[in-house]
N, C-alpha and C positions, 0 to 999 in steps of 0.2 A: 504494500499500498505504498510506503513510505517512498519505494524508489516512483511508482506511477504519479505522486502528488507532482502539484506543480506550485512552483513559489507566486504567492499572490504580486508580489512587487519585483517583476526579475531585473528591472532596470534602475529600482532602488530610487524611485523618484520622489517619494516623501521623504529621504533620506538628505539628497542633494535642493530639494528644495528646504528643507529646515535649514541648511547651514547656510543658502542663499537669504531667507530671511532673516537669521540670527545676523546674518552680514553687514545687510542693510541697516537694520533698526539698531544695532551696537555702534554703527560709525555715520548714520546720517546726520547727527548735528554737526558733527566734523566736517564732513562732506559740503553742508549747505553754508557753514561757516567760512569756506573757502579756503581750508588746510590743505595744502597742496601734498603734504606725506601720506593722509590718508586718502585723497583723490586718486592720488598714485599706485596706493595698495590696492584700492576696490579695483582699480582697473586692468592691475595685473591680476589678482584673483580670476576675474571676472576673463580675459583675454585667456589664461590659461587652460578655465575648464571649457573656453569656446573651442579653443584647437583640440581638446580632447574629446568635444561632441562632434566636430568636422571631422576628425580623423576616424571616427568611430560609425559615423555616418548617421548619429542620434539626433539627427534635427528637431522633433518634438521635443526632447528635452533640453533642448538649447533656448527653444522658442520657452517653453514654461518658464526657465531659470528668469530668462528677461523679463517674463512679467511679475515675479515672486520678487525679484529685486528693484521695478519700477512700486511695487505696492508697498513692499517694506520700506522704502528710504521716505515714504507719506505717513505711514503706520507709526512710526515713531512720536511725530508730531501728535496726533491723534489721543496715543497713549500719555504724551507729556499734558496735550489741554485736557484729560480726563482727570488728571492726578493735581495738577497745579490749583491753589486755589484764589482767594483775591486778596488785594493788598488792603488790610484796615489799617487807617491813622487815628492816634490816638487811644484814648480808653473806651474800650467797648462791653456792652451787654451780654454776657454769656449763661447760657445754662445749657447743661449736657450731664450724660450718665456716665459714672467711675465704673470700667470694666474691669474684667479681673486679669485684666494685663498690669502689673503692679509691681513695681520694683523698689524697694526701700533702700535708702543710703546705708552705707556703713556708718556713717557717723550718728545715724538716728534722728538726722534734722530736716529730712526730705524723702519725698516720695515722687518716683516719676509714673504716674500712669498714663491710659489711653482714654481720653473722653471721648464717649461715644453720644449718638442720637441727639447731637450738638445744633444749636440754636444761636447763631451773633446775630444782636441788634435785630432780635426777633424771626429772623431766616434760617429757615432751614441749611446747615452746612454740613462739611467733612470733619474727620475726625482731630481731635487736638492730641499732640503730645503735652502732654499738663505736668509741668513740677509744682508740689503742694512742699509748702514748707511746713512742719508739724512739731508739736511739742513731744505728742508719742503715736504712737501707732495705731491708738484708739480714735484720733480725731476725726475719721470718715470710716465707711466701711465700702466695701466694694458692693458696687450697684447703687448706691445713693445719687441723688439725682440733685445736685448742686445748680446753683447760681450765684455769679460772681460779677467783679467790672475790674479787666484788666486789658493791656496790651496785647493784641494779637499780634504774632509774625508768621510770616508767609515763610514757608520752608522752599530753600530752593532744591531742585534735584538732583544738582552737583555742588562739590566744592573742592575745590582748586582740583578737577578734573576727576574728582573720587564720586562716583554715585553713591546716594545718600541711601543705602538700602533700607537701614534699618524703618527709617520713614516712609518708607514705599513698602516695605512688609506689611507694617501698621496700619497702612493707609491713613496718614496723618500728615496732610498737609500744612498743617499750621502749628506750631509752639506757642504756648502761654505758662504765666507762672503766676500762684497765688500762696498767699497766708491761708492756714486753716482756719484762724481767724475771722477771714475776711469772706469768707462763702458763704451761702446759706442752704439746708439741708430740705428740700423740698417732695423727699419720697425717696423711695428704694424700690428698685426692678431688677431681677437678675432674667437674663435668657435661658431657656433650657440646656443649651450648650454650657455654659457659665455655672449653673447649678451642677450641671453633672460632674464636671471638673472641681471645681470646689469640694462636692461631696466625695469623689476620690482622693483628692488632694488629704484631707482630714482624715479618710479611714489609713492612707499611708503614713502619717504623721503620728496616730495614733497605735502604730503598730511595727513603728521602724524608729529609730532614730532621726534626727534630722536631716543630717546630712545625706544619708542613703534614701529617706524618704523623697528628698528634692529631685536625686538621679531618678528613683524610678519613676516621677512624677514627668521627668523630662524626657525617659527610655519611652514613654507611654503616648505624651502628645506633642513633643519636642518643645515644650518651655523649661527654658533651664534658666530662668531669671533666678530663681533661690538658691541655685546648686553653689555651694560655697567656692568662694574662689580659688583655694588651693587645688581643691579636687579638680575643678576644671582646669586650671591649669597641667595638671598633670595628665589629664585626659586629654588634651591637645599637643602637649609637648610627646607625649608615647605614640602621638598618631591615633587614638580611639577616640577620638571627640565627635565622629560622624555616626556615633552611636547614639547620641544625644540627642540627633535631629532624624523627625520620622522622614524615612526614605525607601530605597529596594531592601534595605535588609529588613525592615519592618510588616514591607508588605508580602515579601516571602513568606517571612515569618506566619504570617495570620493566613494565604493562601495555603500554604500547609497546615494550621491546624484546622481551617475550614475543611479541607479535603481530606481530613483523618474522619471529621464528623461528618462529612457527607458519605463517604466510604461508607462508615458503619450506618447509617441510615438508609445505605444503598439509592441515594439522592443523585440521579445522573442526568446524562442532556444538558436542555435549555433550561431544566429548574436549578441544575448545578450553577448553571454560569449565571440566573437571575438572582439567587441568594449571594453568592458571591460579590453579585456587582451592588447588591443593596448594602449588603454590609460595609464593603470599601467605601462605598459614599458615603455613607453614615460617620464611617470614622474617620475619615479625611474632613469631613464638616465638624468633628469634635476637633479635629488638631488644626482648624483653621482653614482648609484649601492650602497648604503650602505647595509651593511648584514640587518639591522633590517629591512628594507622597503624590499628587497627582500624576506625576509623570510615570513614578512607579507603577501607580492605580489603572494607568492607560496601558501600559505595556504587557502586565500580568491579565489585563481584560483581553486583550491581543490575543497572548498568548493562549488564552480557555477559546476564545471564539476560533481559533487555529484548529486547536482539537475536535473541536465541534464540530466545524464544518470539512473536518478532514485534510484540510489545505497545511503545508509547510510553512513554516514559523520562519520570519525573517525578523531578525533581530536590529539591524540597521533602519529597517523600513519602521519597525516598531516603534524607534525609538525618534526617527523624526516625524513620524505620525503625533506622538505626545506630545514632541516640542511645537510643533505648527499650533495646535490645539491650544496650547497655554499661550504662545505669542499672541492668536486671534483674539484670546481673552484677555490676557494682560502683554500689552508690547515692552512695556521696562522691565519686564520678567529679563530680558536679553541682556540686559546692562546688570543684573542680580547677582552675587559670586555664587550663593548659595544655588541658584539655578544650572550658573555655569559648571560649577564644581559637580553638580549630580550628572549632567549629561557628559561631561569628558571623562568622569571617571568611567561611564558607560563604556565611552567609545574608547578609553585606553582599555577596559579592559577586552569588548569584542575584538580590536585592533592588533593588541599586541600580544595578549595572553596564549594565544596559539604556537605562538613561535616558542616564547617561555616555558611552557607547559611542554613543547615538543624536546626542547633541551633537556629541563630535569628530571624528564621521564628516564633519561639513559643514565642517571643516577639513584632516582627515587622512586618509590612505587606511587602507582596513576595520580591514587587520591590525593598525596599530598603534594606530588608535584604541579595539579593541578591548582590546588588551595595554596601552594607558594607563587604560582604563574598569576592566577587572580588578583592575588592580596599586591605583588610589585605593581602587577600592569593598573592597578587601581591608584597606587602610589604615583605613580606616573604622571596617569593623567590630569590629577589633582594638583601636581608638583605648582604648577605659574601660581594657580591661584591661592596655594598655602603660603607660597611665598609672598605673595601680596597681603596677607592676612596675619600670618603667624612671623613671620620672617624666622624661622627655622625652621629645620628637616631632620625628623629622628630616623637614622638609617634602619634603625633597629624595628620600626612600627609596623614592617609586615609582618615580622617572629610574634609582637606584640598581638597582631590581628588572630594572628594563627593560632593563641591561648585564649583569648579573651572571647572573640566571636564563638566561638561554642559553648560558652559558659554562658553567654548572652541567650544562645538559639535554646535552652533551656529556661532564663529567669523569663524572657518576655513572654513565652505562651502560658507561662505560672503568673505572671502579673495581668495578662490580656486577659485570659479565663476568671483570674480573683478576683478581679475591678467589679465585675457583675455579681459573681456568686457572694463576695462579702458585702456587699451593697443591699442583699437580699437576707442572707444568713449572716451577720456579723461575727458570732461566734467562730466564723470561719476565720479570723485575722489571722491566725498563726502562720497563713500561706504567705502572708506579706511579711510577717517577722521571717520565715528563713530565707525569703528573699533579700529582705535587708541585709543578712550574712553572704550571700549570695556578691551581692551588691559590694560590702566592705573589703572581700577578698579581692574582687577586680578593681578597689581605690588603691588599692596595697600594689599590688601587680604595675597600675600606673606609675602610682609614687616612684616605684623602685625603676621603671625603664626610664623614667622622666628625667631621674637623676644620674643617668647615664651619660657616659663622655663622648657619646656617636650622633649628637648634634648639632648642625652646622647651620648656623646664619646665612640666609640666603636672602638675596634681593629681589623686589617684585621684576618680573622680565617683563620685556618691549613686546606691545600686544603683536609687533610684527612679529618678533622673533617665535614669539608662542605659536603663532598661527602657522609658519613655516614648518615649527615642530612639529603641530599635528596631521601637516599634510606631509610630511616624511613618512611619518608611521604610515598613514594611509596607501601611499606609494610602495612603501615595501610590504604591505600586507596580502594577504589572499582576495583581497575585497579590490585591487588592482590587477584585473586580469588582463596581463599582457606578458609578452616574452622577457624573459631576464634583460636581456642587452635592453630593453626600452625603460625598463624597471632602473636600471644603472643608470642611464644618459640622465632620465629625468629627476632621481634622485642627486645626482652632482650637480645638476644645475640649480636645486634646491640649497644644497651646501653652498656653494658658491654665492647666492643671493642672500644666505644668511649671514656668511662671512661679512659681505658686503655691507649688509644692514649694522653687523656688530661693531664694524671699525667708524662706521660714520657715528653713531653713537660714542665711541672713544675720541670724537675732535672735539676740541675745546670751544665753548662759545663766548663770544664778544659780549663786554663788558660794555655797559652803557650807564649813563646815571638815570633813573627810575624811582618814581616811587608806586607803592603799592598800598593798597584801603579794603580792609577787610571786615567780618567781624564775625567773633569765634564765643556762643552761647550769648547773642546780645550784647558782647561788649566788644567796643571798636579796636584794630591792629592795623599800624600803620608801620610798613614798612619803606626807607629809603637808603638809595646807593649814590654814591658819586661815581664822578669817571675814572679815578684810581681804583676802584672796586671794594672799597670800603663800605661797609654797612652800617645802619642803626634801627632800631625795633622801640616803635613807641608802645607802648603799656601790651606785653606777650602775653600770648595765648597759651592755651595747653600744649604740650609737646608734639602731639601728632598733626594739628592744624599748623602750630608753627613753623614745621620741617618741610609741611608739602606747599605753605606758602613761601620759603624761602627756596623753595625746587622749584616752583613757578616763575619765579622772580629772577631765578639763575643768580641767587646768594649762595656762597659755600659757605660761610662763617659771618658770627655776627660777635661783637668785641663790647657794644653798650646798647644799654637798654634806658629809655627814659621811662619814666612812670608820671602820668598824668590823669588819666578817669579814674586810677586805683591808689588805695593807699599803699597798696605791697603788689608785688609780680609773684609768677608761677616761680620759684627758687629753683624746684626742680629743673625747670624745663629751661632754667637759665644756665645751670650749672651743664643740664644735658649737651645745650646747643655751643658751652663753652665761652660763655659771656663773663668779660674779667670786670667790668662797669654798669654798676647800678647807681642812675641820678635820680635826683628828684629834689622837689625844691621843698623849704620845708614847712609847708603846708601838710604835705604828707607825714605817713607814721611806718616806716619802713624797719630794715633790718639794721643792725650797729657799723655792718661795713658800705652800706650805701654812701654814695658823693652827696652830699646835701648842698644843696645853693639858697641864693635868696632868691628872693623876686625881682626881677630886672637885672640880674646879673649876668654879662655875658663871657658864656665860656665857650672852649675850643677842645673837641675830640675827633680826632681821625678824619681832620679837615673838615668837618661840620661846626656851624656855630651854633650856638643855643641859646632861647632867654628865654624865662618863663615870665609871660608877661602879668602884669596884674595892674588892677584900677581901683584906688581907693583899698590899698592893701588885701584885695580879692583878688584870685587866681583867675583869669579870664583862659590862656591858652599857652600853649609852645610855639615857639616862634622856632624854625629850622633855615637854615643858610649853607646852601652847598651848590658849587659850581655856577655861580650867580643866579642861583635859583633861590627864591626866600619862600617857603612853606608854612601858613598859620594851621593850627591845629586846635578847634576850640573844645574848652572842657565840656562836658556833656552837663552844662547846669545851665539854668536859667541866668540870662544877663541883662543888665539896661542898655538902654539905647546910647547912654554914654561912653558907656562902656567900650562898646562894638565901635563907634565912631574913632574912638580913641586908637584901637587897634587898627582900625579900617585905614588911615593914614598912612601907614607903612606900605600902601600898595604891594602885596604879597601877590605872586605870579599862581601860586595853589594855595585854596582854604577849604578846609574841611570840616565842616559842620556838624558833620553826624544827625541826629535825630532831630537838632535845631533848624531845619530848614528852613523855618517863617526868617530866618535872621540872611537872608539870601541878601535881601536889596542893598544891605551894606556894603556890600562886598562885591558890586557890580563888575568893575572891572580885573576881578580874578576869574584863574579857573576853579568854579566850584563844584565839589563832592558832598552830597549827601546822602542818608540814609532813604529818604522818603523821596518820590519823585518832586521835583519841582523846577518849575518851567525855566528859573535863572541859573538851574546848575549845569554844569556839563553832562554828570551822569550820576545814579544812584545805584547804592546796593539793592532795593529793593528790588528794582528792575533787571538790573544787570549783574549783581552777585558780586564775588569778591573784583576787583579790578586794579588795572594795571597800566603803569603809563609811562611811557618811554619817551624821556626829556632831552634827548638828543638834539642838538640847534635850536631849543625851545621850541619844538614842534609842538609838543601835546600831542603825541598819538595813545589816546586810549583805548583799551580792547580790554575785554573780561575774561579773568583768567579761570573762572569753571568750566 
């Protein structure tokens, strides 16, 4: 029967279509912004595929791919328009419901929640990522419908080139903050899925210790918010953090469990398929329809459908079908690292593991060889993305997975069945207790391997090199069905092209005077560089944001930080980037080692002159001069007209007003930057995100860094 069966998708159009759609969506914003690198990159990829299709005389596939690419370039902007919210200026009246997505800070003074069923100024709106400042965890309850007044900021989809995955996954295009003392509770309401998850969490915590209960909850629903940081770091460093994300591993366990019960109950055929589909959809809904779960579920259902119809299952086309369906429903998933890791993990397994398995079988039993091959192939598939997120690769992770996955294959089915049984019969809670022992044992294994010395710090790989890497794997695989000579020529071309790209990335970039302006958690940050390549920062942000902004602004190092908006700076960030001088005026409260200057005292550091400007002994802002450019940064407080006119007489080249854009008319002769849109401002953060200005020859070339 298997020999006579015909593949559903012989030419794998779904797989190629998925890759084309993924390529178009993920690069469209760069292509339409005129980024030459991405335009050339897309053209090279398309031409290579076109040559292959013409050589294979597969013109239908070529036409289909052209249509998919054209559609994908526009589909990104549809996804962007559906996600982005409005720009709200000033204080807004907000009403919303606190969902079960709650993360309490380690200091116990705040909680990050997702506010759903939101109304802003009386109109229905999308979710808000809300920070609540609290005195205790009893200040609110999950499900509380709260009303408050606060500023509501719109989230940018991209920050310094990085996609804001967390906001996207939680569907929160807005951020805001409020004190628990300043909101009013109007009632309490929980959805069924929230109530179900909370009940399961309570049962887990009643029968396990807090650490294993949090891990068990993450294992069941993918929600790892409450997992202890040390345990999470151990899972991450040892290479088994994927078990805390509902994915193909969970779906395979679920299908295996359902298959066992269906076989015992003698349920076959279409009824077996329908029961599995309903159970899978219900479980995916409980997990929040995460893309990794949806991908695995679609592939699992395609496999069941192939068996039911007697057709041969094609794994690449099944993967492509899942990818297309997800991207059609959620275009921005193409930029989400969890989505990319899930799909390229499977591509790595499908493309690489057959060769590794064949190699390992020469020295190992078939089952062991196949397991090792799959583990290594999956690690290779997600390597570029692991480097982007974790900056570390454990060479023993494949070995750790060989130990841990069999343990989880026992614990997970027990947890899954147990969450229904214990809800109905609480006296069976000892089942969770036993699972807790197993999870504690796994935590010990993860900690042991996390402390090993086989962890390599890895730099995020260039997107072009990553693409070439996967193209090379595909050309070497059995899926590229051509002669060895043709394969060798194609692989050599890819290697040469990769070497050229690598050398291009090593070419040092020219340094020119520039100004960068952005916001990190609602706090403004300004970076300035002079023609000599020296840089200073005004009000440093968190480390990752600061480093990304330095990279985007072509800044290698910074020796000096000025404190303006805050009384202090992030000392950890300053130390990590190698700052030597922290300068503040006598109005601030900083560290003993800070350099303290007086109001209106002229200073000089690394080719920058600076003055903390004041009026009637009140700080107005910071003036910085370099390369015949004068920049004034307003302190983000209310100022009098007299004070503004006093500093405006200096005729600054650039004035940064932040959220006080109403002061723009005082500086009409300057290049003005604001947070909110203002007709007198050259550009604004609310509309353009983080901003960069090249100051060469005083041409003031503004562009978006995001």
